[in-house]
C-alpha positions in Angstrom: -50.1 -91.1 223.2 -49.3 -94.0 225.6 -46.5 -95.7 223.7 -45.7 -99.4 224.0 -42.0 -100.3 223.9 -40.4 -102.7 221.4 -40.5 -105.6 223.9 -44.2 -105.1 224.6 -44.9 -105.0 220.9 -43.0 -108.3 220.4 -45.1 -109.9 223.1 -48.3 -108.6 221.5 -47.1 -109.9 218.1 -46.6 -113.4 219.6 -50.1 -113.3 221.0 -51.5 -112.3 217.6 -49.5 -115.1 216.0 -51.1 -117.5 218.5 -54.5 -116.0 217.6 -53.8 -116.5 213.9 -53.1 -120.2 214.6 -56.4 -120.5 216.4 -58.2 -118.7 213.5 -56.6 -121.0 211.0 -58.0 -124.0 212.8 -61.5 -122.5 213.3 -61.8 -121.4 209.6 -60.5 -124.7 208.2 -63.0 -126.6 210.3 -65.8 -124.2 209.3 -65.1 -124.3 205.6 -63.6 -127.7 205.2 -60.8 -126.2 203.1 -57.0 -125.6 203.5 -57.0 -122.2 205.2 -54.1 -120.2 206.6 -54.1 -117.0 208.6 -50.7 -115.3 209.2 -49.7 -112.1 210.9 -46.9 -110.3 209.1 -46.4 -107.3 211.3 -47.8 -105.6 214.5 -47.2 -101.9 215.0 -48.7 -99.1 217.1 -49.8 -95.9 215.3 -51.3 -92.6 216.5 -55.0 -92.6 215.7 -54.7 -89.8 213.2 -52.0 -91.6 211.2 -53.8 -94.9 210.9 -55.9 -94.0 207.9 -52.6 -93.2 206.0 -51.4 -96.8 206.7 -54.5 -98.2 205.1 -53.9 -96.7 201.7 -54.6 -93.6 199.6 -57.2 -91.2 201.2 -59.2 -91.1 198.0 -59.6 -94.9 197.8 -62.7 -96.6 199.1 -62.2 -99.2 201.8 -64.3 -101.9 203.4 -64.3 -102.9 207.1 -66.1 -105.2 209.5 -66.3 -103.3 212.7 -66.8 -104.9 216.2 -66.9 -103.3 219.6 -64.9 -105.0 222.4 -66.1 -105.2 226.0 -65.1 -107.2 229.1 -61.4 -107.1 230.0 -60.9 -104.0 227.8 -63.0 -101.4 226.0 -62.4 -100.5 222.4 -63.0 -101.5 218.8 -61.7 -104.1 216.5 -61.7 -103.6 212.7 -60.9 -105.8 209.8 -60.1 -103.6 206.8 -59.7 -104.6 203.1 -60.2 -103.3 199.7 -63.0 -104.3 197.4 -60.9 -106.7 195.2 -59.4 -108.6 198.2 -62.6 -108.8 200.1 -64.8 -109.9 197.2 -62.3 -112.4 196.0 -62.1 -113.9 199.5 -65.9 -114.1 199.7 -66.1 -115.8 196.3 -63.7 -118.5 197.5 -65.6 -118.9 200.8 -68.9 -119.2 198.9 -67.4 -121.7 196.4 -67.9 -119.4 193.4 -65.9 -119.5 190.2 -67.1 -116.1 188.9 -65.7 -112.9 190.1 -68.1 -110.7 192.2 -68.1 -107.0 191.4 -70.3 -105.6 194.2 -71.2 -106.1 197.8 -74.5 -107.8 198.1 -76.1 -109.1 201.3 -74.5 -112.6 200.9 -71.0 -111.2 200.3 -71.3 -108.8 203.3 -72.5 -111.7 205.5 -69.6 -113.9 204.4 -67.1 -111.1 205.3 -68.7 -110.5 208.7 -68.7 -114.1 209.6 -65.1 -114.4 208.6 -64.3 -111.3 210.7 -66.3 -112.7 213.7 -64.4 -116.1 213.7 -61.0 -114.5 213.2 -61.7 -111.7 215.7 -62.8 -114.1 218.4 -59.7 -116.2 217.9 -57.5 -113.1 218.2 -59.3 -111.7 221.3 -59.3 -115.1 223.1 -55.5 -115.3 222.6 -54.9 -111.7 223.8 -57.2 -112.1 226.8 -55.3 -115.2 228.0 -52.3 -113.0 228.7 -53.9 -110.2 230.5 -55.3 -109.9 234.0 -59.0 -110.3 235.0 -59.9 -106.7 235.3 -62.2 -104.1 234.0 -61.2 -100.6 233.0 -63.6 -99.4 235.6 -61.7 -101.1 238.4 -58.0 -101.3 239.2 -58.4 -104.7 240.9 -56.8 -107.5 238.8 -55.4 -111.0 239.0 -52.4 -111.2 236.8 -52.0 -114.4 234.9 -55.6 -115.4 235.0 -57.8 -115.5 231.9 -59.9 -112.5 231.3 -62.8 -112.3 228.8 -62.8 -110.0 225.9 -66.1 -110.0 224.2 -66.7 -108.7 220.6 -70.1 -107.3 219.6 -71.7 -108.5 216.4 -69.8 -107.1 213.4 -71.1 -104.3 211.1 -70.1 -104.0 207.5 -69.0 -100.5 206.4 -67.8 -99.3 203.0 -66.4 -95.8 202.8 -63.2 -93.8 202.8 -60.7 -94.8 205.5 -61.1 -91.7 207.5 -64.9 -92.0 207.5 -64.6 -95.7 208.6 -62.4 -94.7 211.6 -64.8 -92.0 212.6 -67.7 -94.4 212.4 -65.9 -96.9 214.6 -65.6 -94.6 217.5 -68.4 -92.0 216.9 -70.6 -93.2 219.8 -67.7 -93.5 222.3 -67.2 -91.0 225.0 -63.8 -92.3 226.1 -60.5 -91.3 224.5 -58.9 -93.2 221.6 -55.4 -92.0 220.8 -53.6 -95.1 219.5 -54.2 -98.1 217.2 -52.6 -101.5 217.2 -52.3 -102.6 213.6 -51.7 -106.3 212.7 -51.2 -106.9 209.0 -53.1 -110.2 208.4 -52.8 -112.4 205.4 -55.3 -115.1 204.5 -54.4 -118.1 202.3 -57.1 -120.3 200.9 -55.9 -123.3 198.9 -52.6 -121.4 198.6 -54.0 -118.2 197.3 -53.1 -115.0 199.4 -55.5 -112.2 200.5 -54.4 -109.2 202.5 -56.5 -107.8 205.3 -55.5 -105.4 208.1 -56.7 -106.0 211.7 -57.0 -102.8 213.8 -57.4 -103.1 217.6 -58.3 -99.7 219.1 -58.3 -99.8 222.9 -59.4 -96.8 224.8 -56.7 -94.9 226.7 -57.5 -96.5 230.1 -57.5 -100.0 228.6 -54.2 -99.4 226.9 -52.6 -98.4 230.2 -53.9 -101.7 231.7 -52.3 -103.6 228.8 -49.0 -101.8 229.3 -48.9 -102.6 233.0 -49.8 -106.3 232.4 -47.1 -106.6 229.7 -44.5 -105.2 232.1 
């Protein structure tokens, strides 16, 4: 596994914090409510250990899964349990009752939230990395690159199955995951989600070189 050092992780954490600030602004404007998005911790984990960090293996997990293209190749996932995800959706939809299952409206609400927050995070990260493609070593350090997310997909399964689903159609190597513990606050009420950024091995090397 290509390991980032502590200084590089700190730089990434600062970029995620900047992305969280942008996500706060975007969600507050979209919903017209007092929204807060905060990153508690950023860490790098081996791919095979990531499922353990998400909770007990026998517990069902939900995720909004997006591919990433452009400056890097990889996947971005927002993971959350049923209670946290459905409660967040109820607030976003202005409901007073508690939802107990994932219908089409609830899934759409979660995916739209993931899309807004994911774009804010990716735009912040891209601003610090060179304009480059994993297929080319040419780059211009300090210029803005473009990291483009694909439309999100909603998945509900065991954590290991979700991770396999996220990369099952990829032919490149994934050996490390960047995990950002993300907390949402809506009108002062907290909700815990986890953001997972999974760059392929070549993209991770590009990120390491750009971080210095």
